[in-house]
C-alpha positions, 0 to 999 in steps of 0.5 A, spaced: 472 902 849 475 909 852 482 909 852 486 916 854 493 916 850 497 920 855 503 925 852 509 925 856 514 930 853 521 929 856 524 935 859 517 939 860 518 937 867 522 944 868 519 947 862 518 955 865 511 958 866 507 959 860 511 955 855 507 953 850 509 949 843 512 955 838 514 950 833 509 952 827 510 945 823 510 941 829 503 944 832 500 943 825 502 936 824 499 935 831 492 938 829 492 934 823 492 928 827 487 930 831 482 931 826 483 925 823 481 922 830 475 926 829 473 924 822 474 917 824 469 919 830 474 915 835 475 922 838 472 924 845 476 930 847 483 932 846 488 938 850 495 940 851 496 942 859 500 947 861 507 946 865 508 942 871 511 950 874 504 952 873 500 947 877 499 944 884 499 938 887 495 935 892 496 930 897 494 927 903 499 926 908 494 923 914 488 924 910 489 931 911 490 935 904 497 938 903 498 943 897 504 944 894 505 948 887 510 947 882 515 945 879 515 939 883 523 937 884 521 930 884 518 929 877 521 924 872 515 924 867 510 930 867 503 930 863 504 935 856 496 933 854 492 927 852 487 925 848 481 920 850 479 916 844 473 911 843 476 905 839 473 897 839 480 895 842 486 896 845 490 894 839 486 900 836 488 904 841 495 903 840 495 903 832 492 911 833 498 913 838 503 910 832 500 915 828 502 920 833 507 925 830 511 925 836 518 928 836 523 923 839 523 926 846 515 924 846 512 918 849 505 916 849 502 912 854 496 908 853 490 907 858 484 904 858 479 907 862 475 904 868 467 904 866 463 902 871 460 896 868 468 893 870 466 893 877 463 888 882 455 889 882 456 892 890 461 898 887 456 899 882 450 901 886 454 905 890 455 910 883 448 909 880 446 916 883 453 918 878 450 916 872 450 922 869 457 923 870 459 917 866 455 918 860 460 917 855 459 923 849 462 923 843 466 930 840 
């Protein structure tokens, strides 16, 4: 089962463009955490994200794209980074999240990734030509 662990750092929604982690000890602890997942064979992917002030949001009012550049005044929570892991269960994904050396202003949301096999056969049939997009690649 694949899960995405979403890092939500409170306060990052107002971070200035170009803000990056600068606490060497915190970064070292996070890198050790990432390495432990890699050594355990559960890590598929992980990355940090630049602040929303450098991003854009695309919405579709009337089914037409509308682009708004960051920062986003209405944002209460934003993503600071993510991990994609492959583990046997939700409990295992939560266990990995609890091992993260996060700070008191960070939250990790654990979400299972929808697999094509989770959908009814008629929906699965629509995706057959996209099988290569669904292939799970292990790091």
